[in-house]
N, C-alpha and C positions, 0 to 999 in steps of 0.2 A: 504494500500500500504506500503510495506516495504521500508524504506528509504535507499538510497545508498550515498556514498560507504560503503563497508563492511569491518569490522575487523574480520578475521577468527580465532576463538578460537579453538585451538587444544588440550587444556588441557594437560593431561599426556598420550597421545595416545601411546600404546605399540609398534605400528609399523605403517608403511606408509599406509597400507590398512585400518587401523582403522580410518584414516583421509580422507576417500574417499569422504565424503560430501564436506569438504573444498577443496580437490583436484579437484573435479568436477567443483565447482564454479570457482576456480582459472583458470582451463583450458579453460572453455567455456565462462566465463564472466570476463576476465582479466581487462576489463575497469572499473569494480566496485569493484575489489579486492585490497584494499589499502595495506593491510599488514596482518601479523599473530601475535598471542600471544600464547606463549607456557609456560607450567608449568615445574618445575623441573622433570626430568625423561622422558620428551616427546621425543619419537624416530621418530616422523614424522616431515617433513620439506617440505613446499610447494614452497620453493624458493622465498618467498616474504620477504620484510623487517620485521624484528622482532621489535615490538613496545611494550612499556608499554601502559597501558590504557590512561595515561595522554598524552603521545606522540601521540597516535592515535587520540585522541580527538582534539588535537591542529592541527593535519594534516587534519582534516575534516571528519573523520569516523563518521557515523551516527548510524549504527546498528552492534552489536556484533552477529555474526552468530556462533552457536555451530556447529563446523565443524567436529565433531567426531560421528561416528556411531558404538558404542560398541555393543557386543552381548547382546541382551535383551533390548537395547535402554534406559538405565536408567542413571540418573544423578549420577556422582561420588561425594562423599562428599568433595573430595579435590578441586572440582571446585567452590563450593558455595561462598567461600570468594571472588574470582575474579569476579564472576557474580554479587554478591551484590555490590561490589565496582563499577562495570560498571554502574549499575543502579544509584548509587550515583552520578556518573559523567554525568548522563542524556543520556546514551546510551539506545536505544531500543535494545531488544534481540529477536532473532528468533531461534527456535529449531525444529528439526524434530524427537526428541527422543520420545519414548513411555511415559516416565515420563514427565508430562506436567508442563511447567512454571507456568501456571495458577493455579496449585494445590499446589504450594510451597508458603506458607504464607509469608516467608521472601521476596520472589520476588514480590508478589502482593502488599505488603505493601510499599516496596520501589518504585515500579513502580507508584503507586498511588501518593505518596508524592512528587516524582520527575517529575511527568507528563510524564512518559515514557510508551512505549507500549511493550507488550509481545505477540509474535506471535508463536503459536503452530501449526506448519505446518502439523502435523500428525492428526489434528482433521478434519474429513470429514465435508465438508460444507453443505451437503445435505443428505437426506434419500433416499436410493436406493431400487428399487424393486428387486424381485427375477428374475433371468434371464429367458427369454422365448425362447431363441434359434432361433428366427425368423430371416431369411435372411435380411440383410440390404444392401442398395445401397452404392456404393463407393468401393475403394480398401483398403485393410488392410495388413500390414506387421508387424510381431512380432519377436523380438529377444529373443532367448532362449539359456541358457548356460549349460555347463557341471557342473558348480558350481555357487555359489553366487560370486558376485564381480569379474566377469570374463570379464567385458567390455560391458555388454548389453546396458547400458545407453549411453556410448560413441559411440557405433556402431549405435544406433538409431539416435542420434544427428548428426552423420556424414552422415547418409543416408538423413536426412532432409536437411542438408546443401547442399549436392550434388544435390538433386532434386530441391530445390529452385534456385540454381545457373543456372539450365536449364529452369527456368520459369514454373516449374510444380507446381500444387496445392498439397501441402504437409504440414502436421501438426504433430509435435512431441507431442505425448500423454504421458505426465509424469504420472508415477504411484508410484513414491517414493519421499522422501523428497528432495533429491538433485535435481532431475529433476524439481520439482515444484519451488525450489528456483532459478534455472537457467531460466526456461521458464515463470514463473509467473502464471502458472495455472496447473491443474491436480488433481488427486485423490490419496491420501495416501492409497494405496490398502491394505497394511497389517494392517491398523487400522479399516478396515471395517469388520463387523460381518461376519463370514464365509459363512453363507447361502446367503449373499447378494453380495459377491465379484464378481461373474460372472455378476450379474446384474449391478454392478457399472461399469464394463468394457464395457458392452453394452451402458450404459449412456455416457461414455467417448468417445465412437466411434459410434455416431448415424448415421442415413442415411445421405448421402452426395452426391455430384455430382459424376457421373460415373467415372470421371477422377481425382477425389481427392483421395490422399493417406493419410490414418491414419497410422503413424509410431509409433507403440506401444512399449514403454519401457518395457522390460522384467524384471522379478523379480525372485529371488530364483533359484531353479533348480528342475526338476522332480526327480533327484537322491539325493536331500538333504533331509534327514529325518526330519529336523527342519522346512523347508520352502517350501516343495513341493506343499502345498495346494494353495499358491498364484499363483504358476506357472500354475497349472491346471485351476484355475479360469481365468487367462489371455488367455489361449488357447481356452477354451470353450466360454467365454464371448466375446473375440476378434474376433472369427471366421476368423482367418487370411487366406488370399489368399496365402500368402508367409511366410515361416519361414526362419530366418537367424540364423545359429548356431554360438555360441560364445564360445571361449575356451582360457584358460590360460595354456600354455603348461609346465610351470616350477613348478606347484604346486604338492606337494607330497601327499596331503590328502585334503579332503573336508574342506572348511572354517569352523573352529571351531570344527571340528570332526576328530581328529587325528586317530581314529580307523576306518575311512571309506576312501577308496581310491577314487581318481577322475576317473569317467568313461571316456571311449574313445569317440571320436566324432562319431565313428561307432555306439556305443551303444545309444548315444543320437539320432542319425538319425533314428535308428530302433524303438526307443520307442516313439519319439515325433510325427512322421508323422501319425501313425495310430490313436493316440489320437486326433490330429488336424482334421483328416478326419471325426470324429464323428460330429462335428458342421459345417464343411465345406468340403464336399467330394472332392472338387477341389483343396484343399490346396497342395502346393508343397514346397520343400526346394530349395531355390534359391541362396544361397551364404553362405560363412563361413567367420567369422571375428576372427582373432587370435591376442591376446594381447601379443606382443613380447617385451615389454619394458625391461624385464630382460634377454633378449638374446642378444648376440653379433650379429651385423648386418649380418654377413655372415651366421651364424646359423639360424637367423630369415628368411633370404631369402630362404635358402635351405628347411626349414620346410614348408614355405608357398607353395613353388613349389611342395613339396612332397604331401601335403594335396590336393592341386588343382588337381594334377595328379591322386590321388587315388579316389577322389569323382567326378571328372569332373564337378566341380562347381567353379565359381569365388571365390578366396580366397585372403583376404587382411588383413593387420593391418590397421584398419580404421583411427587411430589417426596419424600414420606415413605417410600413403600413400593415404588416402582418400578412397572413396567407388565407384569410377567411374565404375569399372568392374561389381560390384554387381548391381548398378542402371541400367547399360546397360542391364543386364539380366532381371531385374524386368520389364523394359519398353519394352522388346522385344515382349512380348505377350500383353502388355497393354500400348501402346505408348501414 
């Protein structure tokens, strides 16, 4: 069990999006987000109090969370001094990066001598079978995006919150490190060997009651040349009954790929649905979530109305406005 409250380490994050792990925890678990610690040059800010390690320790912080998800998921050499100092002050450390805390001798030696714990969230906790594609009971909904970091986790958590508020049986199924740190369970799908990813999703979303909803956190994008594989595994392994499209409208190129443009929602609709129907012929697209945080409110409202009119699907910014309209649509056929 990872001890709380958390001190969120942002390192020298080059932009706000690089700190999406910390941002997600801060937004969805503000009750355990005590503060943030930033290094020189950090361009991210979670709106939390800035602490030194000593100040955070005195304020009661128990675990330093590596709140940065850089491309490739590796430790920066500039971070090590701070992380080693944290262990010397008896902080536990949790990380979801591909570089493992447990493989850094400096960290393991200090953790041992100071009786601290290292949590590598990206290590799968079990061995998964190859997917079999057999139909499972229960309802499943998957978020998919035009790009990475387009709001899929936020949308899925917002769907769960709305369903639970109505007394429905619903479970957020985390598939990335941030979701796991928020919910306390899940599978770090991008750390699973490729042949077993779809099987891992089947294991994450087993047979359930007919009226139970598995709300599956999407990853990557079918259009992202770096990360499309994990998206395909989620679609085939998840066998979703419903897809929710997610889009960030201000982005000028694919995340980390300035030479690739962001696809339209129309292109995502036309590509995703035929792929989803391979494993579930009854799959349908049932809503659209738009991340409008970088738009003026009037422009955001106009864009949402335009998209909703074009697709004739409920369209919302889930973090600003909730997901009531989308859940209404999901439950229309499956009350």
